[in-house]
C-alpha positions in Angstrom: 6.0 20.2 14.7 9.0 21.7 16.7 11.1 24.4 15.5 15.4 23.9 15.0 17.2 26.5 15.3 20.1 26.5 12.4 23.0 28.7 11.2 23.2 27.3 7.8 20.6 25.0 5.5 22.8 22.2 2.8 22.0 20.1 0.1 19.4 22.3 -1.6 19.0 23.9 -4.7 16.4 26.3 -4.4 15.3 29.7 -2.4 12.6 28.9 0.8 10.8 30.9 1.9 12.2 30.6 5.6 9.2 32.5 7.2 11.7 32.6 10.0 12.8 34.8 13.0 16.3 36.5 13.4 17.4 35.5 17.0 20.4 36.8 18.2 22.7 34.3 20.2 24.8 34.4 23.3 27.8 35.3 21.1 26.5 37.6 19.1 26.0 35.9 16.1 22.2 35.7 13.9 20.8 32.5 14.0 17.3 31.5 12.1 14.6 29.7 13.2 13.2 27.4 10.5 10.4 25.1 10.9 11.3 21.4 10.9 9.2 20.4 8.1 11.3 23.0 6.0 14.4 21.9 7.4 13.5 18.7 6.2 12.0 19.8 3.0 15.9 21.4 2.4 17.9 18.6 3.5 16.9 15.8 2.0 16.1 14.8 -1.8 12.3 14.9 -2.7 11.7 11.3 -3.9 10.8 7.8 -2.6 14.0 6.6 -0.8 13.7 9.0 2.2 9.8 9.4 1.9 8.9 5.4 2.6 10.8 5.8 6.0 8.6 8.7 7.4 5.2 8.0 8.8 2.7 11.4 9.7 -1.2 10.4 9.5 -1.9 13.4 8.1 -5.9 14.3 6.9 -5.5 15.4 3.1 -9.4 16.3 2.7 -12.0 14.5 0.3 -10.3 14.4 -2.8 -6.9 14.1 -4.4 -5.8 17.5 -5.6 -4.3 18.7 -8.5 -1.0 19.5 -6.7 -1.1 16.2 -5.1 -2.0 14.6 -8.7 1.4 16.3 -10.0 3.4 15.2 -7.0 2.9 11.5 -7.5 3.5 12.1 -11.7 6.9 13.5 -11.1 8.0 11.2 -8.3 8.3 14.1 -5.7 5.4 13.1 -3.5 5.6 16.4 -2.3 3.4 17.0 0.9 2.7 13.2 0.7 4.0 11.1 3.8 3.1 7.2 5.1 -0.2 7.1 7.1 -1.5 10.1 5.4 -5.5 9.8 4.4 -7.9 11.1 2.1 -11.5 10.2 3.2 -14.2 9.7 0.4 -17.1 8.3 0.2 -17.3 7.9 3.8 -13.9 5.4 3.8 -10.5 6.2 5.1 -7.9 5.8 2.3 -4.5 5.7 3.3 -0.9 5.7 2.3 1.0 2.7 2.4 3.8 3.1 0.1 5.4 5.3 -2.1 7.0 3.5 -6.1 6.1 0.0 -4.5 5.9 -2.0 -7.7 8.8 0.6 -9.7 10.8 -0.8 -12.1 9.0 -4.4 -11.7 6.9 -6.7 -14.1 7.6 -8.4 -17.1 6.8 -4.9 -18.6 8.9 -2.8 -16.8 6.2 -0.3 -14.3 7.6 2.7 -15.3 5.2 5.0 -13.9 5.6 6.9 -10.4 2.8 5.6 -8.2 1.3 5.9 -4.4 0.0 2.7 -2.9 -3.2 3.0 -1.0 -4.9 0.7 1.5 -8.5 1.4 2.8 -8.0 1.6 6.9 -11.4 -0.9 7.2 -13.1 -3.5 5.3 -14.7 -2.9 2.6 -17.0 -6.0 2.5 -17.1 -9.3 3.2 -16.8 -11.9 0.7 -15.6 -15.6 -0.1 -12.6 -16.6 -1.4 -14.4 -19.7 -3.0 -17.7 -21.0 -3.1 -16.3 -24.3 -1.5 -13.5 -24.7 0.8 -10.8 -25.4 -1.9 -7.8 -23.5 -2.7 -7.3 -25.0 -6.2 -6.0 -23.2 -8.7 -4.0 -20.4 -6.2 -5.2 -16.9 -6.1 -6.1 -15.7 -9.4 -8.1 -18.8 -9.7 -10.2 -18.1 -7.3 -13.8 -17.0 -6.8 -12.1 -13.7 -5.3 -9.7 -12.6 -7.9 -12.2 -14.0 -10.6 -10.1 -15.4 -12.8 -10.6 -17.4 -16.2 -13.8 -19.3 -14.7 -15.5 -15.7 -13.7 -16.0 -13.1 -16.8 -17.2 -10.5 -14.4 -14.3 -10.5 -12.4 -15.0 -12.4 -9.4 -15.5 -11.1 -5.9 -13.2 -7.8 -6.1 -15.1 -6.4 -8.5 -17.3 -4.1 -6.1 -14.0 -3.3 -5.0 -12.7 -2.1 -8.1 -15.7 0.1 -8.6 -15.4 1.4 -5.3 -11.6 2.9 -6.0 -12.7 3.9 -9.2 -15.4 6.3 -8.0 -13.2 7.3 -5.2 -10.1 8.4 -7.3 -10.9 8.1 -10.8 -10.4 4.6 -13.3 -7.8 6.7 -15.1 -5.8 7.4 -12.3 -5.6 3.5 -11.3 -2.2 2.3 -11.7 -2.4 -1.1 -13.6 1.0 -3.1 -13.4 1.8 -6.8 -13.9 2.0 -9.1 -11.5 2.8 -12.9 -10.1 -0.3 -14.3 -9.2 -0.4 -18.2 -8.1 -2.5 -20.1 -10.4 -2.2 -23.5 -9.3 -1.1 -25.7 -6.3 -0.2 -29.5 -5.0 -0.9 -30.7 -1.8 -2.5 -27.5 -0.5 0.5 -25.0 -1.3 1.2 -22.8 -4.4 3.0 -24.2 -7.3 2.1 -22.5 -9.9 2.1 -18.5 -10.8 1.9 -16.4 -14.4 2.1 -12.8 -15.1 -1.2 -11.2 -14.7 -2.2 -7.5 -15.0 -3.1 -6.1 -12.0 -5.3 -3.0 -10.9 -6.6 -4.2 -7.4 -5.8 -7.3 -5.5 -6.0 -9.0 -2.1 -2.7 -8.5 0.0 -0.1 -11.1 0.3 1.7 -12.1 3.9 5.0 -10.7 2.6 3.0 -7.2 2.0 1.0 -6.9 5.2 3.6 -8.9 8.0 7.2 -8.8 5.7 7.6 -12.8 5.9 5.0 -15.7 5.3 3.1 -17.1 7.6 0.6 -19.9 7.0 1.6 -19.5 3.1 5.3 -20.6 3.7 4.5 -23.8 1.3 4.6 -21.9 -1.5 7.4 -19.8 -0.6 9.0 -18.2 -4.1 5.2 -18.8 -5.6 4.0 -16.6 -2.5 6.4 -13.7 -2.6 7.0 -12.9 -6.3 7.8 -9.3 -7.2 5.3 -8.2 -3.6 8.6 -9.2 -2.0 9.0 -5.9 1.0 6.6 -5.3 4.2 4.9 -2.6 2.8 6.2 1.3 4.8 2.4 1.5 6.3 2.7 -1.5 8.3 6.5 -1.7 8.8 6.3 2.2 10.3 2.7 1.5 12.2 2.3 -2.0 13.4 -1.4 -1.0 14.7 -2.6 -0.6 11.4 -2.1 -4.3 10.5 -4.9 -5.3 12.9 -8.6 -3.0 12.3 -10.4 -5.4 14.7 -12.0 -7.5 12.2 -11.3 -10.6 9.9 -9.3 -9.6 6.0 -8.6 -11.8 3.7 -4.9 -12.2 2.3 -4.3 -13.7 -1.0 -1.9 -16.8 0.6 -2.8 -20.2 0.2 -2.6 -21.7 3.6 -3.6 -25.8 2.7 -6.1 -27.6 0.6 -9.1 -25.7 2.1 -7.8 -22.6 3.6 -6.5 -18.8 2.4 -4.4 -16.9 4.9 -6.0 -14.3 6.5 -5.5 -11.5 9.8 -7.8 -12.3 12.9 -9.6 -9.6 14.2 -7.3 -10.1 17.3 -4.6 -9.2 15.0 -3.0 -12.3 14.5 -1.5 -14.5 11.5 -4.4 -16.6 10.3 -5.7 -18.9 8.1 -9.6 -20.1 7.4 -11.9 -22.1 5.3 -12.4 -20.5 1.8 -16.1 -20.6 1.6 -15.9 -18.1 4.7 -17.5 -14.7 3.9 -14.8 -12.5 5.5 -13.5 -8.7 4.6 -11.9 -7.4 1.6 -9.7 -4.7 2.5 -7.0 -5.0 -0.9 -4.3 -2.6 -2.2 -4.4 -0.5 -5.0 -2.0 2.2 -6.7 -2.9 5.8 -7.8 -1.1 7.6 -10.6 
């Protein structure tokens, strides 16, 4: 990162290890040469607000360090930015948003967290065994509602995520999920516990596309595009098909096409599972 010359640091309440060089200016004054990264740390508050607006894309290693867990727990997210990633178990797990669900839910989410999205599909699976969307996303074979006591087709994703980060570090929050349809559109919802789920169209695109008939039912508390996809649009398309949770019609669920466009397809087709979850 390029260096920035400054004569003053503002909005800082703690000493900074400048590791600086002192430069004689033409007018005879002394200027300090400070890295841009340290200037950002000194000048802006350590919170999710400004971190959700900065993309970095740094490799953070093969496991979450104790310092990183502490930064997440405190809500400072020190030295963590959108696009940063860990490579664990052959999967690139990328930071997509900070505190996305904070202060949401019928049971208030008060735990600081980091939303993670894998770069690649974890595997392929069906949304339903037949081409129907009856029961919405929650009652699908993918989500594993009341008719799927073993957890449905997301079970293997939950196992992979628990193995990568530790089950005690996976955030459980309350989520509004569709549970009924009418004329091929979502028509009902309820609050459910959520740890690992497919993303909605709003989380990916920033708006509804094929699930627009369900309107509010398809939005719920996930009413903002994840910062990862807002700051780096290329992260949406991984050159593979992957399911979203939106009801597209009486037979189709929404998905991201391998060519990068918003699409929907037959519920019984086996396509990519690329869920979102949060670590705490």
